[in-house]
C-alpha positions, 0 to 999 in steps of 0.5 A: 861793308863797314870799316870794321868788316873790311879790317876783319876781312884781313884776318882769316877767322880760323887761321891760327899762329900755329900750323903755319909755315913761312918762307923762313922755314918756321912752323911744321913742314907739310907731310908728303902724301903717301902713295896709294895703290888702290884703284882710282878713276883715271880723271881723278888721277889726272886731276891729282897730277895737276894737269887740269880739273876732273871735268877737263880730264874727262874731255882729254880722255874722250878725245883719246889724249890719254894713254895707260900702259901704252894704250889709248883709253877713252872710257870715262870709268877706267881706273888706275893705280900708281903702278900704271903708267899714264901718259899725256902728250907723250909724257908720263904723269904722276899723282904727285903730292899737292902743294898750296902756296900763298904769295904776297905779290909785289908790284911789277910782276906778271902772273902769266907763265908763258910771256917771253917778253916779261922781265919779272914773273910771279913764278920766280918768287916761289921757285924755291917753295917746292920741287913740284910745278905749281901754277897761279890760281887766277891772275893779278895784273902787273901793277896789282899787289896782294894775295895770289895762290899757287898750287898743282891741284888742278881740280881745286884751281878750277873750282876757285876760278869758276864763275859759278863758285863766286869766291869772294875777293876783297881789294884795298883801292887807293884813288886819285881823288875823293870817292863820293858817296853818290858814286859809292851807291852807284857801285853798290847798285851796279854799273853797265860796263862794255862787257856786261853788268857788274855790281860790288857785293860790298864797298866802303871807305877804309878810313872814315876821314880818307875818301881816297881809300876804298875797300871793295868786295867782289866775286867777279873774275873779269879782267881788270874789273876793279880798275874798270869799275872806278875808271867808268866813274872817272877815277884813276886807281893809284894802287890796288891791293888784294887782301882777301881771296876765297877766305884766305888773307896775306896777314903776316906775309911780307910783300914778295914773300910766301908761305904754305897753306895750313891743312885747315886752310886747304880743308876750308877751300875744298869744303867751301 
C-alpha cells in the first residue's frame, strides 16, 4: 500500500458532499421507512427489529424463544405482518426503521455496552442521534480512535463482523520508534502470534520521511490485533486511529462527532 493509496483510502470514492447528514443537522433528513403489511418471514422480521441476524433468528425460533400472537412458533418458514404481535423474552418487538450512524470515536471511550465500571461509553456520544436503540458494529479498544459504525440492523452488523466477509480496515499507526523495512516485510509475509497466523493485506509508511507513522490494511477482527502485531516485533503503539472500515471513511467528521450514512453508503454496505 503506497502513501497515495493510504491517503486515498480516507476518501470513500462514491461519497459526495450532497446527501450527507451531520451532527449539526445539515443535509437532508433520513426518511422513515413505511410500514408494510405484506407477509415476511419471521426470521427477517426479527432481524429487521435489530435483535440479531437472520441466521441467529432461526436458532431463536427453533429453540422456542419467539412467540407470535401469544403462541410459540418453531417453524422457520412462518410468516408475519406488522399487524402480528411478535415477542422475544416476553417483550414485544417491532420492525423499526433502520438507522446507520458513523462516529469518529475519541480516545478514552469503551465500546462495550454493559460494562458497569466504564466511566465513558461510546453509546453516550450518539444517544441523541435517534430514538431507536443502536449498537456498535464490532469494537475499538478504549485507547483507539477513529471510525465506528452504529446500527440497529442486526443482519448487516452480523455480515460486517463475520470473518468470512473479510471487510477491509485501515489504521493509521504512530509508533515509539522508527519502523524498519525489514519488519515491514515481515508483517507483509505474516507473523505467528499466540492465537494463530496473521498477515497484513498492505502496509506502508504514511509519510516517506517519518518512519514512525505507518498505514496498515487488515481484515482480521481479532482482539487488539494491530497493537499485538507491532508489539510482537518490539514496538509500542503510541496512537492508533481507524480511518477506513468496509469502504467507509470518517472524512469531514470531527473527533467525537457523528453523521448518518447516506442511502448510497448503506446500499454499498449491503451489496458488498
